[in-house]
C-alpha positions as CSV (number, residue, x, y, z in Angstrom):
1,X,29.3,0.1,-17.3
2,X,26.4,0.4,-19.8
3,X,23.2,1.6,-18.2
4,X,19.9,1.5,-19.9
5,X,18.3,4.9,-18.9
6,X,14.9,3.8,-20.3
7,X,14.9,0.6,-18.2
8,X,15.8,2.6,-15.0
9,X,13.0,5.1,-15.8
10,X,10.4,2.4,-16.3
11,X,11.5,0.5,-13.2
12,X,11.4,3.7,-11.1
13,X,7.9,4.6,-12.4
14,X,6.6,1.0,-11.7
15,X,8.0,0.9,-8.2
16,X,6.8,4.4,-7.5
17,X,3.3,3.5,-8.5
18,X,3.2,0.4,-6.4
19,X,4.7,2.1,-3.4
20,X,2.2,4.9,-3.7
21,X,-0.6,2.4,-3.4
22,X,0.9,1.1,-0.2
23,X,1.8,4.5,1.3
24,X,-1.7,5.9,0.5
25,X,-3.1,3.1,2.6
26,X,-0.8,3.9,5.5
27,X,-1.4,7.7,5.2
28,X,-5.2,7.6,4.8
29,X,-5.6,5.2,7.8
30,X,-3.4,7.4,10.0
31,X,-5.0,10.7,8.9
32,X,-8.6,9.5,9.3
33,X,-8.4,7.0,12.1
34,X,-5.3,8.0,14.0
35,X,-3.9,4.5,13.7
36,X,-0.6,3.1,12.3
37,X,-1.7,-0.1,10.7
38,X,1.1,-2.6,11.3
39,X,-1.1,-5.3,9.7
40,X,-1.0,-3.6,6.3
41,X,1.6,-6.1,5.1
42,X,-0.8,-8.9,6.1
43,X,-3.4,-7.4,3.8
44,X,-0.7,-7.5,1.1
45,X,0.1,-11.2,1.7
46,X,-3.6,-12.2,2.0
47,X,-4.4,-10.4,-1.3
48,X,-1.6,-12.3,-3.0
49,X,-3.1,-15.6,-1.9
50,X,-6.6,-14.4,-2.9
51,X,-5.3,-13.7,-6.4
52,X,-3.5,-17.0,-6.6
53,X,-6.6,-18.9,-5.4
54,X,-8.7,-17.1,-8.0
55,X,-6.3,-18.0,-10.8
56,X,-6.1,-21.6,-9.6
57,X,-9.8,-22.4,-9.0
58,X,-11.9,-19.7,-10.8
59,X,-10.3,-17.9,-13.7
60,X,-7.0,-16.7,-15.0
61,X,-8.6,-13.7,-16.7
62,X,-6.7,-10.5,-15.7
63,X,-9.9,-8.8,-14.3
64,X,-10.7,-11.9,-12.2
65,X,-7.2,-12.2,-10.7
66,X,-7.0,-8.5,-10.0
67,X,-10.5,-8.5,-8.5
68,X,-9.7,-11.6,-6.4
69,X,-6.7,-9.9,-4.9
70,X,-8.4,-6.6,-4.2
71,X,-11.4,-8.4,-2.7
72,X,-9.2,-10.5,-0.4
73,X,-7.2,-7.4,0.6
74,X,-10.4,-5.4,1.3
75,X,-11.9,-8.3,3.4
76,X,-8.6,-8.4,5.4
77,X,-8.9,-4.7,6.0
78,X,-12.4,-5.1,7.3
79,X,-11.2,-7.9,9.7
80,X,-8.4,-5.6,11.0
81,X,-10.8,-2.8,11.5
82,X,-13.2,-5.1,13.4
83,X,-10.5,-6.3,15.8
84,X,-8.1,-3.4,16.1
85,X,-10.1,-0.2,15.7
86,X,-13.8,-0.6,16.6
87,X,-13.2,-2.1,20.0
88,X,-10.4,0.3,20.9
89,X,-11.0,3.6,19.2
90,X,-12.7,5.2,22.3
91,X,-10.3,3.7,24.8
92,X,-7.3,5.5,26.5
93,X,-3.9,5.2,24.7
94,X,-5.6,4.2,21.5
95,X,-2.5,4.8,19.4
96,X,-0.4,2.3,21.4
97,X,-3.2,-0.2,21.8
98,X,-4.0,-0.2,18.1
99,X,-0.3,-0.5,17.2
100,X,0.1,-3.5,19.4
101,X,-3.2,-5.0,18.2
102,X,-2.4,-4.7,14.5
103,X,1.1,-6.1,15.1
104,X,-0.4,-9.1,16.8
105,X,-2.9,-9.5,14.0
106,X,0.0,-9.5,11.5
107,X,2.0,-12.1,13.4
108,X,-1.1,-14.4,13.8
109,X,-2.1,-13.9,10.2
110,X,1.3,-14.9,8.9
111,X,1.2,-18.1,11.0
112,X,-2.3,-18.8,9.6
113,X,-1.1,-18.4,6.1
114,X,1.8,-20.7,6.8
115,X,-0.6,-23.3,8.2
116,X,-3.0,-23.0,5.3
117,X,-0.7,-22.7,2.3
118,X,2.7,-23.9,3.6
119,X,6.0,-22.2,3.2
120,X,6.5,-22.7,-0.5
121,X,6.0,-19.6,-2.7
122,X,3.3,-19.4,-5.3
123,X,3.4,-17.7,-8.6
124,X,0.7,-15.8,-10.5
125,X,0.1,-16.2,-14.2
126,X,1.1,-13.3,-16.5
127,X,-1.8,-10.9,-16.5
128,X,-0.7,-8.5,-19.2
129,X,0.8,-10.9,-21.7
130,X,4.4,-11.7,-22.4
131,X,5.2,-9.5,-25.4
132,X,6.7,-6.1,-24.5
133,X,4.7,-2.9,-25.1
134,X,6.1,-0.3,-27.5
135,X,5.7,3.3,-26.6
136,X,7.7,6.3,-27.9
137,X,10.4,4.0,-29.2
138,X,10.8,2.3,-25.8
139,X,10.2,-1.3,-25.1
140,X,8.2,-1.6,-21.9
141,X,7.9,-5.1,-20.3
142,X,4.3,-6.2,-20.2
143,X,4.2,-6.7,-16.4
144,X,5.7,-3.2,-15.7
145,X,3.4,-1.5,-18.3
146,X,0.3,-3.2,-16.9
147,X,1.4,-2.3,-13.3
148,X,1.8,1.4,-14.2
149,X,-1.6,1.6,-16.0
150,X,-3.5,-0.2,-13.3
151,X,-1.9,1.6,-10.4
152,X,-2.4,5.1,-11.9
153,X,-6.0,4.2,-12.8
154,X,-6.9,3.0,-9.3
155,X,-5.2,5.9,-7.6
156,X,-7.0,8.3,-9.9
157,X,-10.4,6.6,-9.2
158,X,-9.6,6.7,-5.5
159,X,-8.8,10.4,-5.5
160,X,-11.9,11.1,-7.6
161,X,-14.1,9.1,-5.2
162,X,-12.6,11.0,-2.2
163,X,-13.4,14.4,-3.8
164,X,-16.8,13.6,-5.5
165,X,-18.7,11.0,-3.5
166,X,-20.5,11.6,-0.2
167,X,-18.6,8.8,1.6
168,X,-15.3,10.1,0.2
169,X,-16.1,13.6,1.6
170,X,-16.8,12.0,4.9
171,X,-13.4,10.3,4.9
172,X,-11.8,13.6,4.0
173,X,-13.6,15.3,6.9
174,X,-12.3,12.6,9.2
175,X,-8.8,13.2,7.8
176,X,-9.0,17.0,8.5
177,X,-10.7,16.9,11.8
178,X,-11.9,13.6,13.3
179,X,-13.5,15.2,16.4
180,X,-15.3,17.8,14.3
181,X,-16.5,15.1,11.9
182,X,-17.9,13.1,14.7
183,X,-19.7,16.2,16.1
184,X,-21.6,16.8,12.9
185,X,-22.9,13.3,12.7
186,X,-20.3,11.4,10.6
187,X,-20.3,7.8,11.8
188,X,-16.8,6.9,13.1
189,X,-17.2,3.2,12.9
190,X,-18.9,3.1,9.4
191,X,-16.3,5.4,8.0
192,X,-13.5,3.3,9.6
193,X,-14.9,0.2,7.9
194,X,-14.9,2.0,4.5
195,X,-11.4,3.3,5.0
196,X,-10.0,-0.1,6.0
197,X,-11.7,-1.8,3.1
198,X,-10.4,0.8,0.7
199,X,-6.8,0.7,1.9
200,X,-6.9,-3.1,2.0
201,X,-8.0,-3.1,-1.6
202,X,-5.2,-0.7,-2.5
203,X,-2.7,-3.1,-0.8
204,X,-4.4,-5.9,-2.7
205,X,-3.8,-4.3,-6.1
206,X,-0.2,-3.6,-5.1
207,X,0.2,-7.3,-4.1
208,X,-1.1,-8.6,-7.5
209,X,1.0,-6.1,-9.5
210,X,4.2,-6.8,-7.5
211,X,3.6,-10.6,-7.6
212,X,3.9,-10.5,-11.3
213,X,7.6,-10.1,-10.8
214,X,8.1,-11.8,-7.4
215,X,6.2,-14.6,-5.7
216,X,3.3,-14.9,-3.2
217,X,4.4,-16.3,0.2
218,X,3.3,-15.9,3.9
219,X,6.1,-13.4,4.5
220,X,5.6,-11.5,1.2
221,X,4.0,-8.5,3.0
222,X,7.0,-7.7,5.3
223,X,9.1,-5.8,2.8
224,X,6.1,-3.9,1.3
225,X,5.1,-2.9,4.8
226,X,8.5,-1.5,5.4
227,X,8.5,0.3,2.1
228,X,5.0,1.7,2.7
229,X,6.1,3.0,6.1
230,X,9.3,4.5,4.6
231,X,7.3,6.3,1.9
232,X,4.5,7.4,4.3
233,X,7.1,8.8,6.8
234,X,9.1,10.6,4.1
235,X,5.9,12.1,2.6
236,X,4.5,13.0,6.0
237,X,2.0,10.7,7.8
238,X,-1.5,11.9,6.8
239,X,-0.4,13.7,3.6
240,X,-1.7,12.1,0.4
241,X,0.2,14.4,-1.9
242,X,3.3,13.9,0.2
243,X,2.9,10.1,-0.1
244,X,2.7,10.3,-3.9
245,X,5.8,12.5,-4.2
246,X,7.8,10.4,-1.7
247,X,6.7,7.2,-3.6
248,X,8.1,8.6,-6.8
249,X,11.4,9.5,-5.1
250,X,11.8,6.2,-3.3
251,X,11.1,4.3,-6.5
252,X,13.7,6.3,-8.3
253,X,16.2,5.7,-5.6
254,X,15.6,2.0,-5.6
255,X,15.9,1.8,-9.4
256,X,19.2,3.8,-9.4
257,X,20.6,1.9,-6.5
258,X,19.8,-1.5,-8.2
259,X,21.4,-0.3,-11.4
260,X,24.6,1.3,-10.1
261,X,25.3,-0.4,-6.7
262,X,23.3,-3.6,-6.5
263,X,20.0,-4.8,-4.9
264,X,21.7,-5.5,-1.6
265,X,22.1,-1.7,-1.0
266,X,18.5,-0.7,-1.7
267,X,17.2,-0.6,1.9
268,X,20.4,1.2,3.0
269,X,19.9,4.1,0.5
270,X,16.2,4.3,1.2
271,X,16.7,4.6,4.9
272,X,19.4,7.2,4.3
273,X,16.9,9.1,2.2
274,X,14.2,9.1,4.9
275,X,16.8,10.1,7.5
276,X,17.9,13.0,5.3
277,X,14.2,14.1,4.7
278,X,13.3,14.0,8.3
279,X,16.4,15.9,9.4
280,X,15.7,18.5,6.7
281,X,11.9,18.5,7.2
282,X,10.9,16.7,10.4
283,X,7.2,16.6,9.4
284,X,8.0,15.0,6.1
285,X,7.5,16.3,2.5
286,X,3.8,16.9,3.0
287,X,3.8,17.6,6.7
288,X,2.3,15.7,9.6
289,X,-1.2,16.4,10.9
290,X,-1.0,19.5,13.0
291,X,-3.6,18.5,15.6
292,X,-2.9,16.1,18.3
293,X,-4.7,12.8,18.8
294,X,-5.8,11.2,21.9
């Protein structure tokens, strides 16, 4: 069987970048807010429809479609925060309450998308052209090349924002010690809104980039949510570097599995990977947060 190593490498890098966007959202929310956001997939689906609506009724320019998807994802994140975090964060058993609340939001949101847009899938216009890119003698499909560049750029800007801006430093303080951050005057609710808007926008970009290959549908966020949780668990919930490393490994595993075994075995190999990682290193590649949350 002839295998194109270059194609596998490009596919692995593309998937790794997209999964890193999703896993960063899961990890940052858990690290700073102590909440596992089961509605993260809803943000993905809503962002896909936001991008589709932008392309249909406003503009098909790449910046407009990408911006429409990220805006829709960010707004969905704000809605999730308003319903599942702000009313519950100071209540007993917050982790369980927020888990149930975000799951309920996801189920209700999917039904809302079905009612509003119907079950038929939608497609996005090609944002990065149709001609392949040439780099180092490799032919890179335009959708994959654009996805890699956009994902790396936004992840770099996000990390720069978290290390250089005042609000980003507040988010990092919440990630390191939420109780201590609250004691020194960092607003929990305002920071939570920022975190949820940011992670929703990251999911929005992932939705637009992945929808270049697949389609937008009410259930399109289910698989990305599972993949994001796989990557976040393998990397260590709350660990941003661990999420990035795990995303690269999961993307490579998916590309290799699809090339040598077939797409139907992808989830099997990915779950075997996370089981192996957690057996070898129970706290994930980056380690879980050491302090307990109430």
